[in-house]
C-alpha positions in Angstrom: 62.7 25.1 21.1 66.4 25.7 20.6 68.3 23.2 18.5 71.7 22.3 19.9 74.5 22.3 17.3 74.9 18.5 17.7 71.1 18.1 16.8 71.5 20.5 13.9 74.5 18.6 12.6 72.7 15.2 12.9 69.7 16.6 11.1 71.7 18.1 8.3 73.6 14.8 7.9 70.2 12.8 7.7 68.8 15.4 5.2 71.9 15.1 3.1 71.7 11.2 3.2 68.1 11.4 2.2 68.9 14.0 -0.8 71.5 11.5 -1.9 69.3 8.5 -1.8 66.6 10.4 -3.8 69.0 11.6 -6.4 70.5 8.2 -6.8 67.0 6.5 -7.3 66.1 9.4 -9.8 69.3 9.2 -11.5 69.0 5.4 -11.9 65.6 5.9 -13.5 66.8 8.6 -15.8 69.7 6.7 -17.0 67.4 3.6 -17.7 65.0 5.8 -19.7 67.6 7.8 -21.8 68.9 6.8 -25.1 72.3 8.3 -24.1 73.5 8.0 -20.6 76.2 10.4 -21.2 74.1 13.7 -21.3 75.4 16.6 -19.7 72.5 16.7 -17.3 73.2 13.1 -16.1 76.9 13.7 -15.9 76.0 16.9 -13.6 73.7 14.8 -11.6 76.4 12.1 -11.0 78.9 14.7 -10.0 76.2 16.0 -7.3 75.9 12.5 -6.3 79.7 12.0 -5.6 79.8 15.4 -4.1 77.2 14.8 -1.7 78.8 11.4 -0.7 82.0 13.3 -0.1 80.5 16.0 2.0 78.5 13.3 4.1 81.7 11.5 4.9 83.7 14.7 5.6 80.9 16.1 8.1 80.7 12.8 9.7 84.2 12.6 10.3 84.4 16.1 11.5 81.5 15.4 14.0 83.4 12.5 15.5 86.7 14.4 15.9 85.3 17.6 17.0 82.1 16.6 18.9 83.5 18.2 22.2 84.6 21.3 20.5 81.2 21.6 18.7 79.4 21.8 22.0 81.6 24.3 23.6 81.8 26.6 20.7 78.1 27.4 20.7 77.5 27.8 24.3 
């Protein structure tokens, strides 16, 4: 089965959202269990969380703005 670019994009966004939710849940538990919430690992995870959120918004915006271009580019 061939996946269209739109389906690939939608699937990728959904997977990024799932990853972000998972990381958010795990990060919340780690911070609650940690003596110091400012450890380098936690700060790195928080940065990943912010970056994923920004990436999701950016890709969703691009999908809305270029949905016609996306279909024609890959045919």
